[in-house]
C-alpha positions in Angstrom: -0.1 0.2 -0.2 1.3 3.0 -0.6 1.0 6.3 1.8 0.2 9.7 1.6 3.2 12.3 2.3 2.4 13.5 6.0 3.5 16.9 4.6 0.5 16.8 2.1 -2.3 15.7 4.5 -1.6 18.2 6.8 -1.5 21.4 3.7 -4.6 19.1 2.2 -7.2 18.4 4.5 -8.9 21.8 5.8 -10.4 22.1 9.2 -14.2 23.0 9.2 -16.6 23.1 11.7 -20.6 21.4 10.9 -23.0 23.8 11.1 -26.9 23.0 10.5 -27.9 21.3 7.8 -24.5 19.9 7.1 -24.5 17.0 9.3 -23.6 13.5 8.3 -21.9 10.8 8.6 -17.9 9.8 8.9 -18.0 7.5 6.6 -14.8 6.0 8.1 -16.2 5.2 11.7 -20.2 5.3 10.8 -20.9 7.8 12.9 -22.8 11.2 13.5 -20.6 14.7 11.8 -22.5 16.5 14.8 -23.5 20.4 14.8 -20.6 22.5 16.4 -17.8 19.8 15.7 -14.7 20.6 13.6 -14.0 18.0 11.0 -11.5 17.2 8.2 -12.4 18.2 4.8 -10.5 15.9 1.9 -9.8 18.6 -1.2 -12.5 16.1 -2.7 -15.1 17.8 -0.3 -16.1 14.5 1.6 -15.6 15.0 4.6 -14.9 13.1 8.3 -13.8 12.9 12.0 -10.3 14.0 12.3 -8.6 10.9 14.2 -10.5 9.0 11.3 -9.3 10.3 8.6 -5.8 10.7 10.0 -5.5 7.3 10.6 -6.8 6.2 7.1 -4.3 8.1 5.5 -1.4 6.5 7.8 -2.5 3.1 5.5 -3.0 4.6 2.3 -3.6 7.6 0.2 -7.0 7.6 -1.3 -9.8 9.1 0.2 -12.2 5.9 1.2 -15.7 7.5 -0.8 -14.2 8.4 -4.5 -10.0 7.4 -4.4 -9.4 10.9 -4.6 -5.7 10.2 -4.3 -2.8 12.9 -2.7 0.2 12.0 -3.2 2.8 9.5 -1.8 6.0 9.9 -0.4 
């Protein structure tokens, strides 16, 4: 498995606050992204719990939903 380059992960993930109407489930852990929660958004616009996407990207370099690729080492 190809790993995402750590410095690029930090640059590409954006912290976003979940607003009313933006509630969704984190498609990694399947738990809700609750209003007021700070989550991480990938460049492909998919949003996840920060811990979930960071752990995911330690094992690969693609979005778990659409397979958008973050450049690898």
